[in-house]
Structure formats: structure tokens, C-alpha cells
C-alpha positions as CSV (number, residue, x, y, z in Angstrom):
1,M,0.0,0.0,0.0
2,N,1.3,3.4,-0.9
3,L,2.3,5.8,1.9
4,E,2.6,9.6,1.2
5,I,3.7,12.4,3.5
6,R,2.2,15.8,2.9
7,E,3.0,19.2,4.4
8,G,0.6,21.9,5.3
9,D,-2.7,20.0,4.7
10,R,-4.6,21.2,7.8
11,K,-7.8,19.4,7.0
12,S,-6.1,16.1,6.4
13,A,-4.1,16.5,9.6
14,F,-7.3,17.2,11.6
15,D,-9.0,14.1,10.1
16,A,-6.0,11.9,10.6
17,A,-6.4,11.3,14.4
18,L,-10.2,10.7,14.0
19,N,-9.4,8.1,11.3
20,A,-6.6,6.5,13.3
21,Y,-8.5,6.1,16.6
22,G,-12.1,5.7,15.5
23,P,-15.4,7.0,17.1
24,D,-15.3,4.5,19.9
25,S,-12.0,5.6,21.3
26,L,-11.7,8.2,24.1
27,Y,-9.9,10.6,21.8
28,V,-11.5,14.1,21.7
29,P,-10.5,16.3,18.8
30,P,-10.0,20.0,19.1
31,L,-12.6,22.2,17.4
32,W,-11.7,22.3,13.7
33,S,-11.9,26.1,13.8
34,D,-9.3,26.2,16.6
35,F,-7.0,23.7,14.9
36,D,-7.3,25.5,11.5
37,R,-6.6,28.9,13.2
38,M,-3.7,27.5,15.2
39,F,-1.9,26.3,12.1
40,D,-2.6,29.4,10.0
41,P,0.7,31.3,10.0
42,A,-1.1,34.5,9.3
43,K,-3.2,34.3,12.5
44,N,-1.1,32.6,15.2
45,P,1.0,35.0,17.2
46,F,3.5,32.2,17.8
47,V,4.5,33.0,14.2
48,T,3.4,36.5,13.6
49,E,5.2,37.9,16.6
50,G,8.3,36.0,15.8
51,H,8.3,33.6,18.8
52,G,8.5,30.4,16.8
53,R,8.1,28.3,13.6
54,Y,6.4,25.1,12.7
55,A,5.5,22.6,10.0
56,L,2.5,20.3,9.9
57,F,2.7,16.9,8.3
58,S,0.1,14.3,7.5
59,A,0.6,10.6,6.5
60,H,-1.7,9.2,3.8
61,R,-2.2,5.6,3.0
62,D,-3.8,5.1,-0.4
63,G,-5.0,8.7,-0.2
64,K,-6.6,8.4,3.3
65,P,-5.0,10.4,6.2
66,V,-3.9,8.0,8.9
67,G,-1.4,10.0,10.9
68,R,-0.1,13.4,11.6
69,I,2.7,15.3,13.4
70,A,3.8,18.9,13.9
71,A,7.4,19.9,14.1
72,S,8.0,23.2,15.9
73,I,10.8,25.5,17.2
74,H,9.9,27.8,20.1
75,D,12.6,30.4,19.4
76,A,11.5,32.5,22.4
77,S,12.1,29.4,24.7
78,N,15.5,28.7,23.1
79,R,16.6,32.3,23.6
80,K,15.5,32.3,27.2
81,H,17.0,28.9,28.1
82,G,20.1,29.0,25.9
83,T,19.1,25.8,24.0
84,R,18.7,24.5,20.5
85,H,15.7,22.4,21.1
86,G,12.9,21.5,18.8
87,A,9.6,19.8,19.5
88,F,7.1,17.5,18.0
89,G,3.4,17.7,18.7
90,F,0.0,16.4,17.6
91,F,1.6,13.0,17.1
92,D,-1.3,10.7,16.3
93,C,-1.4,7.7,14.0
94,I,-2.6,4.2,13.4
95,D,-0.7,1.4,15.0
96,D,1.7,0.9,12.1
97,V,5.5,1.0,12.2
98,E,5.9,2.4,8.7
99,V,3.5,5.3,9.4
100,A,4.9,6.2,12.8
101,D,8.5,6.1,11.6
102,A,7.8,8.2,8.5
103,L,6.1,10.9,10.6
104,L,8.9,11.0,13.2
105,R,11.5,11.0,10.5
106,V,10.1,13.9,8.6
107,A,9.7,15.9,11.9
108,E,13.3,15.1,12.9
109,Q,14.7,16.1,9.5
110,W,12.8,19.4,9.5
111,L,14.2,20.2,13.0
112,S,17.8,19.0,12.2
113,A,17.8,21.1,9.0
114,R,17.2,24.2,11.2
115,G,20.0,23.4,13.6
116,M,18.2,21.8,16.5
117,S,20.1,19.4,18.7
118,R,17.3,17.7,20.5
119,V,13.6,17.1,20.1
120,A,10.9,16.6,22.8
121,G,7.2,16.2,22.7
122,N,4.3,16.3,22.6
123,F,4.2,20.1,22.7
124,N,1.1,21.4,21.1
125,L,2.8,23.9,20.3
126,T,4.4,25.3,23.5
127,A,4.7,24.4,27.2
128,M,1.7,26.6,27.9
129,Q,-0.5,24.4,25.7
130,Q,-1.2,20.7,25.8
131,I,1.9,18.7,26.5
132,G,3.0,15.1,27.0
133,V,2.3,11.6,25.7
134,M,0.0,9.3,27.7
135,T,1.7,6.4,29.3
136,D,-1.0,5.2,31.7
137,G,-4.7,5.7,32.5
138,F,-5.8,5.0,28.9
139,D,-9.3,3.9,30.1
140,H,-10.2,7.3,31.6
141,A,-11.9,9.9,29.5
142,P,-9.9,13.2,29.3
143,F,-11.3,16.6,30.4
144,T,-10.9,19.7,28.3
145,D,-7.2,20.6,27.7
146,M,-6.0,17.1,28.6
147,M,-4.0,14.9,26.2
148,W,-5.2,11.4,25.3
149,S,-3.6,8.9,23.0
150,P,-3.6,5.0,22.9
151,P,-0.7,2.9,24.2
152,H,0.9,2.4,20.8
153,I,1.9,6.1,20.5
154,A,4.4,5.8,23.5
155,Q,5.5,2.4,22.2
156,H,6.4,3.7,18.8
157,L,8.3,6.6,20.3
158,E,10.3,4.2,22.5
159,R,11.0,1.9,19.6
160,A,12.2,4.9,17.6
161,G,14.8,5.8,20.3
162,Y,12.9,8.3,22.4
163,A,13.3,8.3,26.1
164,A,10.4,9.0,28.5
165,T,11.3,12.0,30.8
166,F,9.5,14.7,32.9
167,P,6.7,12.5,34.4
168,M,3.3,14.2,34.9
169,T,-0.1,13.3,36.3
170,T,-3.6,14.6,35.7
171,F,-6.2,14.4,38.4
172,E,-9.9,14.1,39.1
173,I,-11.6,15.5,42.2
174,A,-15.0,14.2,43.2
175,L,-16.9,17.2,44.5
176,D,-19.9,15.3,45.8
177,G,-19.1,14.5,49.5
178,G,-15.8,16.3,49.2
179,K,-14.2,18.0,52.1
180,P,-12.7,21.3,50.8
181,E,-12.2,22.4,54.4
182,Q,-9.2,20.1,54.4
183,L,-7.4,22.7,52.3
184,L,-7.7,25.2,55.2
185,G,-5.0,25.9,57.7
186,D,-4.2,29.1,59.6
187,K,-2.6,30.8,56.5
188,Q,-5.6,30.1,54.3
189,R,-8.1,31.2,56.9
190,A,-6.1,34.4,57.4
191,V,-6.3,35.1,53.6
192,L,-10.0,34.6,53.5
193,A,-10.5,36.9,56.5
194,N,-8.2,39.6,55.1
195,T,-10.1,42.5,53.4
196,D,-6.9,43.5,51.6
197,F,-7.8,40.6,49.3
198,V,-10.6,41.3,46.8
199,W,-12.1,38.4,44.9
200,Q,-13.5,39.3,41.4
201,P,-15.3,36.9,39.1
202,I,-14.4,36.7,35.4
203,K,-17.5,38.1,33.7
204,R,-18.1,38.9,30.1
205,S,-18.6,42.6,30.9
206,A,-14.9,42.8,32.1
207,F,-13.6,39.8,30.3
208,K,-10.5,41.2,28.5
209,A,-9.4,43.3,31.5
210,R,-9.7,40.3,33.9
211,L,-8.0,38.0,31.4
212,E,-5.0,40.4,31.0
213,D,-4.7,40.5,34.8
214,A,-4.8,36.7,34.9
215,R,-2.0,36.7,32.3
216,L,0.2,39.0,34.4
217,I,-0.4,36.8,37.4
218,L,0.5,33.7,35.4
219,N,3.7,35.2,34.1
220,D,4.8,36.3,37.5
221,G,3.8,33.1,39.4
222,F,5.2,30.7,36.9
223,A,8.4,32.6,36.1
224,D,10.7,30.1,37.9
225,N,9.0,27.0,36.5
226,P,11.0,24.8,34.1
227,M,10.2,25.3,30.4
228,F,8.0,28.4,31.1
229,V,8.1,31.2,28.6
230,P,5.7,34.1,29.5
231,P,3.0,34.4,26.8
232,T,2.5,37.9,25.4
233,A,-0.9,39.5,25.5
234,A,-1.6,38.5,21.9
235,E,-0.6,34.9,22.5
236,Y,-2.7,34.6,25.7
237,L,-5.7,36.1,24.0
238,F,-5.3,33.9,21.0
239,Q,-5.4,30.8,23.2
240,A,-8.0,32.0,25.8
241,G,-10.1,34.6,24.0
242,D,-12.9,32.2,23.0
243,M,-13.3,31.2,26.6
244,M,-15.6,34.3,27.0
245,W,-18.4,32.3,25.3
246,I,-18.2,29.3,27.7
247,I,-17.0,31.0,30.9
248,D,-19.0,30.3,34.1
249,N,-18.4,33.4,36.2
250,R,-19.2,31.4,39.3
251,I,-16.0,29.3,39.2
252,S,-13.2,31.5,37.8
253,T,-11.7,34.3,39.8
254,V,-9.0,37.0,39.8
255,I,-7.8,38.1,43.2
256,Y,-6.4,41.5,44.0
257,H,-4.2,42.4,46.9
258,R,-4.3,46.1,47.9
259,G,-5.5,46.9,44.4
260,R,-3.0,44.9,42.3
261,P,-3.4,41.5,40.6
262,A,-2.3,38.8,43.0
263,G,-3.8,35.4,42.2
264,A,-6.0,33.8,39.5
265,I,-7.8,30.5,39.3
266,I,-9.2,29.6,35.9
267,A,-11.8,26.9,35.7
268,I,-14.3,26.2,32.9
269,P,-17.1,23.7,32.2
270,D,-15.7,20.5,30.6
271,L,-16.6,20.7,26.9
272,N,-15.1,17.4,25.8
273,P,-18.4,15.4,25.8
274,L,-20.0,18.1,23.6
275,I,-16.9,18.4,21.2
276,K,-16.7,14.6,20.9
277,A,-20.5,14.4,20.1
278,I,-20.1,16.9,17.2
279,G,-16.8,15.4,16.0
280,G,-15.0,18.7,16.5
281,R,-17.0,20.5,13.8
282,V,-19.7,23.1,14.4
283,G,-22.7,22.1,12.3
284,L,-26.4,23.1,12.3
285,T,-27.2,21.0,15.4
286,A,-24.2,22.4,17.4
287,P,-26.1,25.2,19.1
288,F,-28.9,22.9,20.3
289,K,-26.3,20.4,21.6
290,F,-24.4,23.2,23.3
291,V,-27.5,24.3,25.2
292,Q,-28.3,20.7,26.1
293,H,-24.8,20.1,27.3
294,R,-24.8,23.2,29.4
295,M,-28.0,22.1,31.2
296,L,-26.8,18.5,31.8
297,N,-23.0,19.0,32.3
298,T,-21.7,18.3,35.8
299,R,-17.9,18.3,35.0
300,A,-15.5,21.2,35.2
301,V,-11.8,21.5,34.6
302,L,-9.2,23.6,36.4
303,I,-7.0,25.0,33.6
304,Y,-4.5,26.6,35.9
305,Q,-4.0,28.6,39.1
306,S,-1.2,31.0,39.9
307,V,-0.1,33.4,42.6
308,C,2.4,36.2,42.3
309,R,5.8,35.2,43.7
310,D,5.9,37.8,46.5
311,L,2.7,36.1,47.9
312,H,3.9,32.6,47.7
313,N,3.6,30.6,50.9
314,R,1.0,33.0,52.3
315,G,-1.9,30.5,51.9
316,L,-3.5,32.2,48.8
317,N,-3.3,29.1,46.6
318,G,-5.2,26.9,49.1
319,A,-7.7,29.6,49.8
320,M,-8.4,29.9,46.1
321,L,-8.9,26.2,45.6
322,Y,-11.1,26.1,48.7
323,R,-13.4,28.9,47.5
324,T,-13.5,27.4,44.0
325,A,-14.5,24.0,45.3
326,L,-17.3,25.5,47.3
327,A,-18.5,27.5,44.2
328,L,-18.4,24.4,42.0
329,Q,-20.5,22.4,44.5
330,E,-23.0,25.3,44.8
331,A,-23.2,25.5,41.0
332,G,-24.0,21.8,40.7
333,Y,-20.7,20.5,39.4
334,R,-19.9,17.0,40.7
335,T,-16.4,16.4,39.2
336,L,-13.4,18.7,38.7
337,G,-10.5,17.7,36.4
338,G,-7.0,19.0,37.0
339,T,-4.6,19.4,34.1
340,W,-1.1,18.0,34.4
341,I,1.2,18.5,37.5
342,A,4.8,17.4,37.1
343,D,6.3,15.0,39.7
344,I,8.9,17.7,40.6
345,N,6.1,20.1,41.7
346,G,5.8,18.8,45.3
347,P,3.7,21.7,46.7
348,S,1.0,21.4,44.0
349,L,0.9,17.6,44.4
350,R,0.4,18.0,48.2
351,Q,-2.4,20.6,47.6
352,V,-4.4,18.4,45.2
353,E,-4.0,15.5,47.6
354,K,-5.5,17.6,50.4
355,A,-8.4,18.3,48.0
356,G,-9.1,14.6,47.7
357,A,-7.8,14.2,44.1
358,T,-7.2,10.8,42.5
359,P,-4.8,10.3,39.6
360,L,-6.4,10.1,36.2
361,H,-3.7,9.9,33.6
362,R,0.1,9.4,33.5
363,L,2.1,11.4,30.9
364,H,5.7,11.9,30.0
365,L,7.7,14.0,27.6
366,F,9.6,11.9,25.1
367,T,13.0,13.2,24.0
368,K,15.7,12.3,21.6
369,R,19.1,13.7,20.5
370,L,19.1,14.8,16.9
371,A,21.8,14.1,14.3
372,A,23.4,17.1,12.7
373,A,21.9,17.9,9.3
């Protein structure tokens, strides 16, 4: 059977994962409009602001797309960290050695030709977007912004000489019968009682202003984290701007301390059941299904929480999670998903343990040294 690799065919790359895994898998595609926009070099600030470069490849067997991969270079990250690292992302394919090897080879060649010495992935496209390859928990449905892939993806990477590094875990918190008061100690109670802290919901009426404050808090609070590169205002809005249409102002908050942005906790309703039901494409029935999903949905996902560094260890993180857990319960949510936490992040792991979280998925980054072009 004939195998062809194409570059830049966004529609085929989108369809490839759906074809590879089938409708009965737990894979949830991105929205087609988001995928198309992400890989449009005229629209994505990753390219237009000069922060990075990418190429998108799809594998076709007898004309049918059966795999895909993106190769990318985050130039801003390499400048910050003094590296020459590239990345692969969106690596999805049928369980076939020829297809997997062809995709990995074309991505590696693209990166080597541009002087990169190492490749790691998945990065879709940066460390502030979806990252990692699933290595355990394959039977658990992902929440919004979580990766999912079948076991053969990690197996093909290992066979191709990639090493599993940077272990991560996603979590699920049962809100029914939960005990958020376990998050409270003297520090957290002091924060909640302190009128210097003002809690503001993220409403549509002040959406952009609140989102910009949340970005500033993210950039400050995550500044010392490995791999972190602060997103610009345009990058952050590009990734999060559509959140305005799905935001539930009861569960996302920006906290101000004496008038300045201090902490943010961003949680949204889980859209994955809806997106899976419509196959990632918005058709005529999508508005009806959205309203139906909104009425019946009991799942939410915590995208991230951050506290400015000068307020670290003051109890604000725990206080934010406590208030959010209460708000979620009052709003009728029963389950909260938590996106990845790295094994090296002990404080965050201890906090989710206090919240009663159970592990959902296990992920790793897969890395490989590249031969010089």
C-alpha cells in the first residue's frame, strides 16, 4: 500500500487522528476552527510575533489520512534557556511502524535542518498548551485541555529511540461529598478573612481586563517554572479569548491584593463530551447540543491557578482552591478535572492530595538527540 507524507494540509491533519482512533476511542479532537486557526501562520502570534516556527505533516495511506505530526521550534524558549531544542506535537497515527517512523523521521529532519540538537514532545505547540504523551490511564476519558492517546503512541516513540522524561499526572476530584475544608489551615483562613484581598469573578462585561490581569499573574507566578516562557498579551488572548463564550463566572476568579493583581484560578465547564459528540465540527445542530450540554453537564476542569511570587507561601493558593471547590459544589458540578502536574512540583501535588484528588492519567515527555543535518 502506498504511503505519502504531505506538508501543510490542515484538513487532512485534523482528520488523521479521527481516522486513526475511530469513534469508539476516548480521543477528543480540538474544534476544527481552533485547529485551523492554530496552524494558520497569518493568524497565530506564535509565528506573527516571531516567537516560533512550525510545520504540519500528515501521512496518507492510499489517499486516506492515517497519521499526523507537527514539528516546531519555540525560538523564544531557546533564547530564554540558551538551548537549540525543537519539538514534535499532535503526534497521532494508526498502530503501524511504517506510518509512525515516516512521521517521526520527517519531523526530525525538519528540525535538524534548522540546527536543532534535541527534540521533545508532545508540545502542542508550546509548554503553555497541551503537552505530554500518555503512558497510563488510557481507560479514563480526558477533560478539556487534557491529552489522550492510545498505548501504541508511546510504544512507537520508545522503539524509535525516544526516552520518557518529565513525568506528569492529571487528576480528578469528586466534589460530591468532598471536604474542601481540608485545604484550610491558619494561613488560608487568614487570607479569607483579610479584606486586603478582593475576589473578582471573570464576567463577560470585564472579560478582557480580567484576562489580562490573569496573564500577568500567570507570568509572575510561573516565572521560575521549568520550560516556562511568558505568553504575550496576543498569545494569551489567541489561546484563551474564545473562553468568553463558555465561561461560568461562578467558578473563575482573579484576586487583587491592595489593588494589584495577586492570584488567579481559571476553571471552565468541561466541553469534551460536547466536542466529541459533534466530531470537532460546528454544524447546524451544534447550538442545540451546546444548550443541552450546558444544562446537563456536571464536569468542570481547572485550567491553571497562579499566585504572584511575593505572595507565595501565604496561603492564597489553598484559599483559592477552597473557594472554587465550594463555588463548584453550589453551581451543581460534581467532578473537577485538573490538568497536568509534574512530579517535581511537590507543593501542587500536596495541595491536590488535600483536596481529595485521585490520579487520572500518567504522561511523559519523550526526548531524543538529533543528528546534525
